[in-house]
GUPATOR-274752 format. One line per 2 residues: number of its first residue (from 1); for each residue x, y negated, z of N, C-alpha, C. Coordinates in Angstrom, 1 decimal. Atoms other than C-alpha are relative to their C-alpha. Example, Ala and Ser with C-alpha at 12.3 -4.5 7.8 and 13.67 -1.06 7.14 Angstrom:
# GUPATOR-274752
1 = 0.9/1.2/0.0/12.3/4.5/7.8/0.9/-1.2/0.0  -0.9/1.1/0.0/13.7/1.1/7.1/-0.8/-1.1/0.8
***
This chain:
# GUPATOR-274752
1 = -0.3/0.8/-0.6/30.7/4.0/3.7/-1.0/-1.5/0.1  0.4/1.1/0.4/29.2/0.8/2.2/-1.8/-0.2/0.5
3 = 1.3/0.0/-0.2/25.6/2.0/2.6/-0.5/0.0/1.5  0.3/0.4/-1.6/25.9/2.7/6.3/-0.1/-1.6/0.2
5 = -0.7/1.7/-0.3/27.4/-1.3/6.5/-1.3/-0.5/-0.2  1.6/1.2/0.5/23.8/-2.4/4.6/-0.8/0.5/0.7
7 = 0.9/-0.1/-0.8/22.0/-0.2/6.9/-0.3/-0.5/1.2  0.0/0.2/-1.4/23.2/-1.5/9.9/0.0/-1.7/-0.1
9 = 0.3/0.8/0.1/23.2/-4.7/8.6/-1.5/-0.5/-0.1  1.1/0.2/0.1/19.7/-4.6/7.8/-0.6/0.2/1.3
11 = 0.8/-0.3/-1.3/18.6/-3.2/11.3/0.5/-0.9/0.7  -0.5/1.0/-1.0/20.6/-5.8/13.0/-1.0/-1.1/-0.2
13 = 0.8/1.3/0.2/18.5/-8.6/10.9/-1.7/0.3/0.4  1.4/-0.9/-0.3/14.9/-6.3/11.3/-0.1/-0.6/1.5
15 = -0.2/0.1/-1.1/16.1/-6.3/15.1/-0.6/-1.5/0.5  0.1/1.6/-0.1/16.8/-10.3/15.4/-1.2/-0.1/-0.3
17 = 0.9/0.4/0.0/13.8/-10.7/13.6/-1.7/0.0/0.9  1.0/-0.8/-0.7/11.2/-8.6/15.9/0.2/-0.7/1.1
19 = -0.5/0.9/-1.1/13.1/-10.7/18.9/-1.0/-1.2/-0.1  0.0/1.1/-0.4/12.5/-13.9/17.7/-1.7/-0.2/-0.8
21 = 1.5/-0.1/0.5/8.7/-13.1/16.2/-0.7/0.2/0.9  0.8/-0.9/-1.4/7.8/-11.4/19.7/0.0/-1.3/0.5
23 = 0.2/1.3/-0.6/8.9/-14.6/21.3/-1.1/-0.9/-0.2  1.0/1.0/0.3/6.9/-16.9/19.1/-1.6/1.0/0.3
25 = 1.4/-0.2/-0.4/3.8/-14.6/19.4/-0.3/0.3/1.4  0.3/0.0/-1.7/4.1/-14.0/22.8/-0.3/-1.2/1.1
27 = 0.7/1.4/-0.5/4.0/-17.6/23.8/-0.8/-0.3/-0.5  1.3/0.6/0.9/1.3/-18.1/21.1/-1.1/0.7/1.2
29 = 1.0/-0.9/-0.3/-0.9/-15.2/23.0/0.0/-0.6/1.6  0.3/0.2/-1.7/0.1/-16.5/26.8/-0.8/-2.1/-0.1
31 = 0.7/1.3/-0.3/-0.9/-20.5/25.6/-0.9/-0.1/-0.4  1.8/-0.1/0.7/-4.2/-19.5/23.6/-1.1/1.1/1.0
33 = 0.7/-1.0/-0.6/-5.1/-16.9/26.1/0.0/-0.7/1.6  -0.5/-0.2/-1.8/-3.8/-18.5/29.8/0.0/-1.4/-0.5
35 = -0.1/1.6/0.5/-2.9/-22.4/28.8/-1.0/-0.4/-0.3  1.5/0.7/0.5/-5.5/-23.6/26.6/-0.9/0.2/1.0
37 = 1.6/0.1/-1.2/-8.6/-22.4/28.6/0.3/-0.9/1.4  -0.2/0.7/-1.0/-6.8/-23.7/31.5/0.0/-1.7/0.0
39 = 0.2/1.3/0.2/-6.2/-27.3/30.0/-1.2/-0.4/-0.1  1.6/0.3/-0.3/-9.9/-27.5/29.3/-0.6/-0.3/1.1
41 = 1.1/0.6/-1.0/-11.0/-27.7/33.0/0.8/-1.1/0.4  -0.8/1.2/-0.6/-8.1/-30.4/33.7/-0.1/-0.9/-0.8
43 = 0.1/1.6/0.9/-8.1/-34.0/32.5/0.8/0.2/-1.3  -0.5/-0.5/1.0/-6.9/-34.0/29.3/1.2/-0.9/-0.5
45 = -1.0/0.9/-0.2/-4.5/-36.7/30.3/1.2/0.8/0.7  -0.6/-1.1/-0.6/-2.8/-34.1/32.2/1.1/1.0/-0.9
47 = -0.9/-1.3/0.8/-1.9/-31.8/29.0/0.6/-0.8/-0.6  -1.1/0.7/0.7/-0.3/-35.0/27.4/1.1/-0.4/0.8
49 = -1.2/0.3/-0.8/2.0/-35.8/30.1/0.3/1.4/0.2  -1.0/-1.1/0.0/2.9/-32.2/30.5/0.2/0.5/-1.5
51 = -0.5/0.3/1.6/3.1/-32.4/26.4/1.5/-0.4/-0.4  -1.0/1.1/0.0/5.2/-35.0/26.7/1.7/0.7/0.3
53 = -1.4/-0.8/-0.8/8.0/-32.6/29.0/0.5/0.9/-0.8  0.2/-1.3/0.1/7.0/-29.5/27.9/0.7/0.1/-1.9
55 = 0.0/-0.1/1.5/7.3/-30.1/23.9/1.1/-0.9/-0.3  -1.1/1.0/0.2/10.2/-32.9/24.0/1.3/0.2/0.8
57 = -1.0/-0.1/-0.9/12.2/-31.7/26.6/1.0/1.4/-0.7  0.0/-1.6/0.9/13.1/-27.6/26.4/-0.5/0.1/-1.5
59 = 0.8/0.1/1.5/10.7/-27.4/23.4/0.5/-0.2/-1.0  -0.8/1.0/1.3/12.5/-29.6/21.0/1.3/0.7/-0.5
61 = -1.1/-0.8/0.7/15.4/-27.0/20.7/-0.5/1.3/0.0  0.0/-1.3/-0.6/13.5/-23.8/21.9/-0.6/0.4/-1.8
63 = 1.2/-0.4/0.9/10.4/-23.8/19.2/0.6/0.1/-1.0  -0.7/-0.1/1.4/12.5/-24.8/16.1/1.1/1.0/-0.4
65 = -1.0/-1.5/0.2/15.1/-22.0/16.8/-0.8/1.0/-0.4  1.4/-1.0/0.1/12.2/-19.7/17.3/-0.9/0.0/-1.8
67 = 0.7/0.1/1.5/10.5/-20.8/14.1/0.6/0.0/-1.6  -0.8/0.1/0.8/13.0/-21.5/11.9/0.8/1.1/-0.5
69 = 0.0/-0.9/0.2/14.8/-18.7/12.8/-0.6/1.5/-0.7  1.0/-1.4/0.5/12.1/-16.1/12.5/-0.2/-0.1/-1.8
71 = -0.1/0.3/1.7/11.7/-17.6/9.0/1.3/0.3/-0.9  -1.2/-0.4/0.3/15.3/-17.6/8.0/0.5/1.7/-0.1
73 = -0.6/-1.5/0.0/16.0/-13.7/9.1/-0.9/0.6/-1.2  0.7/-0.9/1.6/12.9/-12.5/7.0/0.0/-0.5/-1.3
75 = -0.5/-0.3/1.1/13.3/-14.2/4.2/1.2/0.3/-0.7  -1.2/-0.4/0.3/16.9/-13.1/3.9/-0.3/1.7/0.1
77 = 0.3/-1.3/0.1/15.3/-9.3/4.7/-0.5/0.0/-1.5  0.6/-0.1/1.3/12.8/-10.1/1.8/1.2/0.3/-0.9
79 = -1.2/0.0/0.7/15.9/-10.7/-0.2/0.5/1.0/-0.1  -0.8/-1.1/0.5/17.7/-7.8/0.4/-1.3/1.1/0.0
81 = 1.0/-0.7/0.2/14.4/-5.8/0.2/-0.6/0.3/-1.9  0.5/0.7/1.6/13.6/-7.5/-3.8/1.7/1.0/-0.5
83 = -1.6/-0.5/1.1/17.8/-6.7/-4.6/-0.2/1.8/0.4  -0.8/-1.7/-0.1/17.9/-2.6/-3.3/-1.7/0.3/0.2
85 = 1.2/-0.8/-0.2/14.1/-1.9/-4.0/0.2/1.2/-0.2  -0.4/-1.5/-0.1/14.9/1.9/-4.5/-0.1/0.3/1.5
87 = -0.5/-0.7/-1.6/16.4/2.0/-0.8/-1.1/-0.7/0.8  0.9/1.0/-1.3/13.9/-0.3/1.0/-1.9/0.1/-0.8
89 = 1.8/-0.1/0.4/10.4/0.6/-1.4/-0.8/0.3/1.6  0.5/-0.5/-1.0/9.3/2.2/1.6/-0.4/-0.8/1.5
91 = 0.4/1.1/-0.7/9.1/-0.8/3.6/-0.2/-1.2/-0.4  0.2/1.5/0.4/8.3/-3.8/1.5/-1.1/-0.1/0.3
93 = 1.2/0.3/-0.9/4.7/-4.2/2.6/0.1/-0.7/0.7  -0.3/0.9/-1.2/5.4/-4.8/5.9/1.0/-0.8/0.0
95 = -0.7/1.1/-0.4/8.4/-6.8/5.2/-0.8/-1.3/-0.8  0.6/1.0/0.7/6.5/-8.9/2.5/-1.0/-0.9/1.1
97 = 0.7/0.9/-1.0/3.7/-9.6/5.1/0.9/-0.5/1.5  -0.5/0.9/-1.4/5.9/-10.7/8.1/0.8/-1.0/-1.1
99 = -0.8/1.1/0.1/7.8/-12.8/6.2/-1.3/-1.0/-1.3  1.0/0.5/0.2/4.6/-14.2/4.4/-0.9/-0.6/1.2
101 = 0.7/0.5/-2.0/2.9/-14.5/8.1/0.7/-1.2/0.6  -1.0/1.0/-0.3/6.1/-16.6/9.1/0.1/-0.6/-0.5
103 = -0.3/1.3/1.3/6.2/-18.8/5.8/-1.2/-0.6/0.9  0.8/0.9/0.1/2.7/-19.8/6.7/-0.1/-0.4/1.6
105 = -0.1/0.5/-1.2/3.2/-20.1/10.4/1.1/-1.4/0.3  -1.1/0.6/-0.3/6.1/-22.3/9.8/-0.8/-1.1/-0.8
107 = 0.4/1.2/0.8/4.1/-24.4/7.2/-1.3/-0.5/1.0  1.5/0.3/-1.0/1.0/-24.7/10.1/0.7/-0.8/1.1
109 = -1.2/1.0/-0.8/4.3/-26.2/12.4/-0.3/-1.3/-0.4  -0.5/1.0/0.4/4.3/-28.9/10.0/-1.5/-1.1/-0.2
111 = 1.3/0.7/-0.3/0.5/-29.6/10.8/0.0/-0.1/1.2  0.5/-0.1/-1.6/0.6/-29.4/14.5/1.6/-1.3/0.6
113 = -1.2/0.7/-0.1/4.3/-31.2/14.5/-0.5/-1.9/0.2  -0.2/1.5/-0.3/3.4/-34.7/13.8/-1.4/-0.5/1.0
115 = 0.9/0.6/-0.7/0.0/-34.6/16.2/0.9/-0.3/1.3  -0.5/0.1/-1.5/1.9/-33.8/19.3/1.3/-1.1/0.1
117 = -0.7/0.8/-0.3/4.4/-36.0/18.3/-0.7/-1.7/0.1  0.9/1.0/-0.1/2.1/-38.8/17.9/-0.5/-0.2/1.9
119 = 0.4/0.1/-1.6/0.9/-37.7/22.1/1.2/-0.9/0.5  -0.8/1.1/-0.5/4.4/-39.1/22.9/0.3/-1.3/0.2
121 = 0.3/1.3/0.1/3.8/-42.5/21.9/-0.9/-0.5/-0.1  1.4/0.2/0.0/0.3/-42.4/22.3/-0.7/-0.8/1.3
123 = 0.0/0.7/-1.1/-0.8/-44.9/24.6/-1.2/0.7/0.7  0.8/-0.7/-1.0/-3.3/-43.4/27.6/-1.5/0.1/-0.2
125 = 1.5/0.1/0.4/-6.8/-43.5/25.8/-0.4/1.3/0.2  0.5/-1.4/-0.1/-8.4/-40.2/26.7/-0.6/0.2/-1.1
127 = 0.6/-0.8/1.4/-10.4/-40.1/23.5/0.9/0.2/-0.6  -0.8/-0.3/0.9/-7.6/-40.6/21.2/1.1/1.7/0.4
129 = -0.9/-1.3/-0.3/-5.5/-37.7/23.5/-1.2/0.9/-0.2  0.9/-1.3/0.5/-8.9/-35.3/23.4/0.2/0.1/-1.3
131 = 0.5/0.2/2.0/-9.1/-36.1/19.4/1.8/1.0/-0.1  -1.6/-0.7/0.3/-4.8/-34.8/19.5/-0.3/1.5/0.2
133 = 0.3/-1.3/-0.5/-5.5/-32.1/21.8/-0.8/0.9/-0.7  0.8/-1.3/1.0/-8.4/-30.3/19.7/0.6/-0.2/-1.2
135 = -0.7/-0.1/1.7/-6.6/-31.3/16.1/1.3/1.2/0.6  -1.1/-0.5/-0.1/-3.5/-29.9/17.8/0.0/1.3/0.1
137 = 0.2/-1.6/-0.5/-5.0/-26.7/19.3/-0.8/0.5/-1.6  0.8/-1.0/1.2/-7.2/-25.9/16.0/1.0/0.6/-0.9
139 = -1.0/-0.7/0.9/-3.9/-25.6/14.0/0.6/0.7/0.4  -0.8/-1.0/-1.2/-1.9/-24.3/16.8/-0.6/1.5/-0.1
141 = 0.3/-1.7/-0.1/-4.5/-21.1/16.9/0.3/0.2/-1.1  0.0/0.1/1.2/-4.4/-20.9/13.3/1.5/0.2/0.1
143 = -0.7/-0.1/-0.3/-0.7/-20.8/13.8/0.3/1.2/0.7  0.4/-0.7/-0.9/-0.9/-18.6/16.6/0.1/1.5/-0.7
145 = 0.4/-0.7/1.1/-2.5/-16.0/14.2/0.7/0.4/-0.7  -0.7/-0.3/0.5/0.0/-16.2/12.1/1.2/0.6/0.4
147 = -1.0/-1.1/-0.7/2.5/-15.2/14.3/0.1/0.9/0.2  0.6/-1.4/-0.5/1.0/-12.8/15.6/0.3/0.9/-0.7
149 = 0.6/-1.3/1.4/0.1/-10.7/12.3/2.1/-0.1/-0.4  -1.5/-0.5/0.5/4.2/-11.4/11.6/0.5/0.8/0.8
151 = -0.9/-1.1/-1.0/5.2/-9.8/14.7/-0.4/1.2/-0.4  0.4/-1.5/0.5/3.3/-6.7/13.9/0.2/0.2/-1.1
153 = -0.6/0.0/0.8/4.3/-6.8/10.9/1.9/0.3/-0.2  -1.5/-0.2/-0.3/8.2/-6.8/12.0/-0.1/1.4/0.9
155 = 0.2/-0.6/-0.7/7.1/-4.3/14.2/0.0/1.3/-0.7  0.2/-0.9/1.2/5.8/-2.3/11.5/1.6/0.4/-0.9
157 = -1.0/0.1/0.6/8.9/-3.0/9.5/1.2/1.1/0.9  -0.8/-0.5/-1.1/11.1/-1.6/12.5/-0.3/1.6/0.3
159 = 0.3/-1.1/-0.1/9.3/1.6/12.9/-0.3/0.8/-0.9  -0.1/-0.4/0.9/9.2/2.4/9.6/1.5/0.2/-0.2
161 = -1.2/-0.3/0.1/12.8/2.1/9.4/0.6/0.5/0.6  -0.4/-1.0/-0.9/13.6/4.2/12.3/-0.1/1.2/-0.5
163 = 0.4/-0.9/0.8/11.3/6.5/11.1/0.9/1.0/-1.1  -0.9/-0.4/1.2/13.3/7.0/7.8/1.2/0.2/0.2
165 = -1.2/-1.0/-0.6/16.6/7.1/9.5/-0.1/1.1/0.4  -0.1/-1.1/-0.8/15.6/9.5/11.5/-0.5/1.3/-1.2
167 = 0.3/-1.3/1.3/14.5/11.7/8.5/0.7/0.7/-0.9  -1.3/-0.3/1.3/17.5/11.1/6.2/1.3/1.1/0.8
***
């Protein structure tokens, strides 16, 4: 009974991690394949105005929840894998990859947040705003790549876990 509960908890955690990392990865793909190219055709001042409302409106609640939530879930999953090495050896590599890349994404958030925060109070100086745009999206693209890799690794864990459960 205890082993079934353990598997149920693990499956619930990896499902939640897949959902949160998927939201982050999907948002990042949209941002860097659709939004940023579009912003490059508009005045950077439009981006600044949009960012002031988006990042400090609903984004102030959603983005930290996604980033911290995925980190906490994957950190917890990694702890479970390390504690129960024999039971989870077959998924250790993708779990560690997912956790590593979600951690990199979190660290890169600490590079992007001060930049976007400065836009909130920045004067309407186009040169300053352009510099902030370029710097934010440099670090943001790296963060997006880390989030996408983390999501792919989560799906890898999920599929390996499901395949292993079916074989049992």
